[in-house]
C-alpha atoms as one frame of an Amber mdcrd trajectory, in Angstrom:
protein
   6.441  -3.158  -0.520   9.027  -5.068   1.455  10.408  -4.571   4.960  13.647
  -5.351   6.792  13.796  -6.988  10.221  16.176  -6.943  13.170  15.940  -6.455
  16.902  16.643  -3.540  18.978  15.331  -1.979  22.092  12.278   0.262  21.563
   9.764   1.295  24.175   6.280   1.214  22.625   3.496   2.927  24.523   0.118
   1.196  24.992  -1.632   3.843  22.896   0.836   3.300  19.932   0.530  -0.380
  20.137  -3.298  -0.141  20.038  -2.978   2.138  16.927  -0.801  -0.332  15.125
  -3.083  -3.295  16.017  -6.121  -1.457  14.765  -4.477  -1.670  11.255  -4.206
  -5.469  11.349  -6.642  -8.205  10.642  -8.411 -10.016   7.880 -12.040  -9.684
   6.871 -13.495  -6.420   5.803 -16.935  -5.279   4.980 -15.752  -3.796   1.649
 -17.512  -0.462   2.304 -14.441   1.731   1.979 -15.263   5.430   2.539 -14.325
   7.688   5.388 -12.761   6.168   8.589 -15.064   6.075  11.614 -14.355   8.243
  14.620 -11.018   7.337  16.130  -9.690   5.466  13.131  -5.917   5.589  12.579
  -5.244   7.841   9.629  -2.296   9.673   8.185  -2.354  12.547  10.518   0.463
  12.727  13.120  -0.187  10.689  16.110  -2.553   8.363  14.254  -5.522  10.786
  14.359  -8.222  10.027  11.805  -8.361  12.285   8.697 -11.352  14.425   8.980
 -11.633  15.523   5.255 -14.595  14.233   3.415 -14.046  13.293  -0.271 -17.046
  14.358  -2.382 -18.996  11.790  -4.422 -17.737  11.708  -7.983 -20.144  12.080
 -10.967 -20.407   9.202 -13.424 -18.767   9.649 -16.845 -21.096   8.031 -19.361
 -18.356   7.808 -22.079 -15.938   6.017 -19.734 -18.708   3.836 -18.290 -19.622
   2.688 -21.749 -16.012   1.332 -22.131 -16.418  -1.100 -19.174 -17.100  -4.728
 -20.473 -20.635  -5.855 -19.769 -19.507  -8.797 -17.735 -17.896  -6.448 -15.289
 -20.596  -3.749 -15.320 -23.737  -5.880 -15.304 -24.042  -6.307 -11.590 -23.165
  -2.619 -10.849 -20.296  -3.616  -8.611 -16.527  -3.289  -9.060 -14.860  -6.016
  -7.024 -11.356  -5.162  -5.588  -8.745  -7.244  -3.969  -6.600  -5.674  -1.314
  -4.239  -6.534   1.450  -5.613  -4.362   4.293  -2.431  -4.338   6.415  -0.587
  -1.544   4.593  -1.499   1.747   6.211  -2.090   4.387   5.145  -2.756   3.016
   1.712  -5.100   0.152   2.625  -5.884  -1.047   6.198  -8.703  -1.852   8.584
 -10.432   0.642  10.877 -10.603   0.082  14.704 -13.931  -1.772  14.143 -11.811
  -4.555  12.602 -13.869  -4.788   9.442 -14.130  -1.486   7.559 -11.413  -1.214
   4.939 -10.015   2.353   4.675  -7.012   4.144   3.190  -5.793   6.055   0.130
  -6.206   3.126  -2.281  -9.734   2.503  -0.966 -10.717   6.155  -1.496  -9.224
   6.235  -4.976 -10.857   2.930  -5.925 -14.196   4.120  -4.680 -13.905   7.316
  -6.793 -12.800   5.304  -9.876 -15.887   3.198  -9.414 -18.066   6.143  -9.124
 -16.562   7.617 -12.260 -17.428   4.396 -14.102 -20.999   4.227 -12.581 -20.060
   1.186 -10.319 -20.052   0.613  -6.530 -16.690  -0.453  -5.356 -16.411  -3.389
  -2.975 -13.090  -4.384  -1.313 -12.132  -7.910  -0.234  -9.270  -8.316   2.246
  -6.811 -11.046   1.393  -3.133 -11.906   1.422  -1.047  -9.660  -0.790   0.779
 -12.549  -2.379  -2.395 -13.915  -3.902  -4.052 -10.827  -5.197  -2.649 -10.777
  -8.639  -3.539 -14.486  -9.154  -7.050 -13.570  -8.085  -7.247 -10.894 -10.856
  -6.061 -13.501 -13.341  -8.570 -16.015 -12.130 -11.494 -13.500 -12.304 -12.038
 -13.375  -8.565 -11.252  -9.627  -8.601 -12.131  -7.197 -11.405  -9.458  -4.822
 -10.173  -6.755  -4.758  -7.475  -5.443  -1.624  -5.783  -3.009  -2.659  -3.099
   0.174  -0.696  -3.519   1.472  -2.735  -6.460   4.678  -1.465  -7.933   4.399
  -1.741 -11.695   7.073  -4.052 -13.037   7.604  -6.361 -16.039   6.786  -9.489
 -14.108   3.324  -8.193 -13.134   2.481  -6.751 -16.566   3.105 -10.190 -18.118
  -0.132 -11.462 -16.387  -2.209  -8.311 -15.765  -2.654  -4.869 -17.247  -1.693
  -2.019 -14.922  -2.854   1.593 -14.790  -0.553   3.948 -12.982  -1.973   6.270
 -10.209   0.809   7.006  -7.688   4.575   6.911  -7.101   6.481   5.523  -4.112
  10.046   4.513  -3.237  11.485   2.072  -0.705  12.374   3.504   2.794  14.175
   2.019   5.662  12.852   2.350   9.215  14.826   1.741  12.463  14.323   2.397
  16.095  14.249   6.037  17.084  17.820   7.385  17.408  19.115   4.411  15.498
  20.707   2.783  18.555  22.195  -0.041  16.589  23.920   2.400  14.203  22.267
   0.673  11.203  23.996   1.751   7.943  21.346   1.890   5.120  24.053   0.840
   2.669  25.257  -2.160   4.685  22.642  -4.336   6.218  24.835  -7.465   6.242
  24.430  -9.592   9.489  21.358  -7.682  10.623  17.889  -9.163  11.306  15.536
  -7.425   8.876  11.800  -7.834   8.230   9.801  -7.452   5.120   6.272  -8.211
   3.884   6.079 -11.372   1.668   5.511 -10.772  -2.023   6.743  -7.113  -2.125
   9.514  -5.581  -4.212  11.572  -5.163  -1.060  11.959  -8.927  -0.930  13.895
  -8.763  -4.166  15.819  -5.784  -2.769  16.983  -7.814   0.127  17.887 -10.720
  -2.038  20.248  -8.464  -4.071  21.707  -7.038  -0.928  22.406 -10.531   0.296
  24.237 -11.473  -2.881  26.519  -8.461  -2.270  27.023  -9.478   1.275  28.202
 -12.968   0.169  30.373 -11.576  -2.557  32.118  -9.322   0.064  32.537 -12.167
   2.565  30.113 -10.705   5.099  27.399 -12.378   7.064  24.101 -12.661   5.428
  21.095 -10.552   6.209  18.789 -12.282   8.497  15.540 -11.880   6.542  12.117
 -12.547   8.087   9.077 -12.371   5.724   5.645 -11.825   7.212   2.348 -11.917
   5.384   1.051  -8.561   6.837   2.957  -5.341   6.748   1.283  -4.326  10.069
   3.062  -7.310  11.705   6.384  -6.185  10.289   5.795  -2.717  11.837   4.853
  -4.241  15.097   8.014  -6.405  15.097  10.177  -3.350  14.562   8.434  -1.282
  17.252   8.594  -4.188  19.734  12.351  -4.806  19.289  12.110  -8.038  17.333
  13.862  -6.630  14.324  16.576  -3.962  13.744  15.066  -2.487  10.583  12.331
  -2.727   8.120  12.023  -2.006   4.393   8.662  -0.864   3.130   7.147   1.676
   0.668   7.910   5.260   1.485   4.327   6.223   2.502   4.064   3.265   4.803
   7.265   4.136   6.635   6.175   7.741   6.939   2.840   6.574   8.395   4.699
   4.242  10.890   6.824   7.164  12.075   3.692   9.125  12.939   1.799   6.346
  14.612   4.425   4.755  17.057   4.730   7.492  19.639   8.271   8.259  18.398
   9.515   4.695  18.602  10.383   4.464  14.869  12.202   6.764  12.521  13.083
   6.809   8.812  16.745   6.150   8.000  17.994   8.130   4.997  16.031   8.959
   1.951  13.619   6.823  -0.125  15.147   5.143  -3.163  14.091   3.251  -6.273
  10.998   5.406  -6.819   8.480   3.707  -9.157   4.776   3.946  -9.956   1.936
   2.088  -8.373  -0.562   0.496 -10.709  -4.093  -0.731 -10.467  -4.031  -4.343
 -11.634  -6.729  -5.371 -14.191  -7.445  -8.718 -16.074  -5.957  -8.780 -19.596
  -8.136  -9.235 -22.674 -11.067  -7.027 -21.628 -11.383  -4.648 -24.520 -11.359
  -0.980 -23.520 -11.444  -1.735 -19.780  -7.898  -0.595 -19.092  -8.494   2.612
 -21.015 -11.716   3.211 -19.030  -9.769   2.940 -15.731  -6.962   5.081 -17.119
  -9.518   7.765 -18.188 -11.170   7.604 -14.747  -7.845   8.174 -12.896  -7.045
  10.952 -15.217 -10.382  12.642 -14.760  -9.802  12.440 -11.040  -6.524  14.061
 -11.358  -7.805  16.838 -13.524 -10.895  17.675 -11.503  -8.974  17.831  -8.126
 -10.516  14.749  -6.425  -7.210  12.905  -6.638  -5.356  15.667  -4.998  -7.965
  15.885  -2.227  -7.757  12.151  -1.531  -3.820  12.199  -1.295  -3.897  15.173
   0.915  -6.404  13.491   3.203  -4.045  10.558   3.782  -0.907  12.875   3.880
   0.732  11.227   0.829   0.678  14.125  -1.662   4.465  13.640  -2.374   3.484
  10.582  -4.413   1.152  12.423  -6.789   1.476  11.931 -10.559   0.152  14.186
 -13.285  -0.580  11.693 -15.984  -2.019   8.126 -15.759  -0.754   5.568 -18.172
  -1.298   1.919 -19.132   1.319  -0.696 -18.857   0.568  -4.080 -20.394
């Protein structure tokens, strides 16, 4: 979930800026659910999705697999970084957390007989929060990788690649294969940070100036920096870049194709018996009954759909 930063002239309309700012901010009432009227969604121009995702019926067999220490209070506590539209972000009220991951997490909770609650926090600290027991699950666009599965179990539910965004028309003639010497922005703690580090090693080896990398805690701030000319490019997950293109009044465009496609995973604490299998079974049930497809279509991210959910530990 990284981003690249650099500066170039982009005219950003007031309406587009307001839409972007609506996706920023900490807090969150943890309610999830459908966005309120006027919320920025995945539809072109930032219009709110109007589709309603039906309530999911509890699966008693899967619910019985959830450890008692998690199920006893009837709540499934999620950690998210609500700055990553359209996957997880805050509605214009500044508190309600909405997005694809929120709808999926809510449906998983319902399948397990639990009420999902979402806490907004910095992305870089979420995995540690799962390890420490603060969160019983985390769904915040986490790419599954070996580093993460050493400390948490992960259940796949989506696929995304890395995309590069630049100012509309690419006035700086950014070459996606050569970012040396450019100012690039990225969200801290994402796989794109590693991507830029590898690119910088290549720049050094070829005797070229280093990429001027700026890391910000919130992806929404990275997108704002790109739209406001403070960076030349940004690297982020493909659905995030696609969303930025539709919500900046034509100020931003995707450069080239997405690459390094990999699965997203829900992060779960290790050593919890059949918990990971319960979550995997819930995701698979949502795929099989069509709820999953409806949620992805609502947020315009159907290209990332998977057919089979798996556990990585």
